[in-house]
N, C-alpha and C positions, 0 to 999 in steps of 0.2 A: 301280826296282822298282814293280810295280803294287800300290797300297796296299789295294785291295778288289776283289771280283769286279765286272767292268764289261762293258758292251757297247760296242764301237767305233762311234762316230758319225762321226768324221772323222779322217783322217790328214793328215800334212803334204802340202801341195798337189802336190809333185813325186813323191809315192809312189803316185799313182793309186788312192787309197782303200784302201791296204794298209799294214800295219805288220808287224814281225817280233818275236816274243818267244822267249826262251829259258826253258825250264821245267825245267832240270836239278834244282833243289831240290825240285820237285814230283813228277816222274816219272822222273828219272834220265836222260832223253834230252838229249843235248847239241846236237842240230841245232836250227836256227831254224825256228819254225813261222809260216807266214803267217796273219795275221788280216785279214779284209776287212770293209769296211763295206757297207751297202746303197747301191747307186748312186743310188737315189732320195733318201736322206737326204744323201748327199755332194753331189748336184747342187742341192738346195734348202736346204742348211744355214742360210744367212743368213735366208731367209724363215721357216724354222721356229723358229730359236733367237734371232736378233737382231732381226728385225722384229716378232716375236710376232704374226704374222698366222695362225698355226696353233695349235690346241690339241693338246697332246701327252699321250698316255696310254701307259703301258707295263705289260705283264703278263708275268711270268716264272714258271717252275717253281721250286719250293722247292729249296734246295741238296741235292745228292745226293753219295753216296760215289763215284759213277761220274764221274770227271773228264772223260770224253770224251762226255758227254751234256749238252746244254743246249737248252732250248726256250722260246719265248715269242713275243710279238708287240708291236709298237709301232703304236699307232693314232693317225693324224694327222687332225684335223678342221679344215677351213678356217673361220676366224672372219669374221663380218660386220664390216667395217671400222668402221662408225659405232657399232654397239651392242656390239661385242666379244662377240657371242653365236655359238655354234656353228651352222653351217649343216648341212644334211642330208648332204652328201657327205663321205665319209671315205676314207682309204687305210690299209689294214692291211699291215704289213711283217712278214714272218716272221723271227724271230731264231733262229739255231741256233749250234752250237759253232764254226762258222767265223767268227763275229763276237764271240766271247767271249774276254775277257782275264781270266785267272785270277789271284786274289790270290797274290802271291809270284812271279809270272812277271817276267822282266826284259825291258824294251823294248830292242831292239838295232837299230842301223842304220836308225832310223826317224824321228828328230827328235821333235817333239811330236805328241800326239794329243788329241782330244776324246772323252770316253767318259762313258757313263751308269752310275753306280754302281747295282748291282742289289742 
């Protein structure tokens, strides 16, 4: 079960940046819903989160009663290797409901995922 509202950052490698959730307890729907990650984050995951060569900032909308709406952005800024200071170039990644894992949803047929708690 997903313990908190999250944004999918990475899915199991053989899932091509996708996982599936069941939201029966949230909306009564029994079908599996696909959740996808940003291809940019998926491709540069190690650089962003393991090598720490990129500054990471996330901005999201406040929680809403509408469970089919979610909006935000992730801003990645390259760091100068020696001084660890942000450089001028940055990449903004739009986040929407297709990347959102709702609290209480159940991960199915997907293995493990990496997600950012919002």
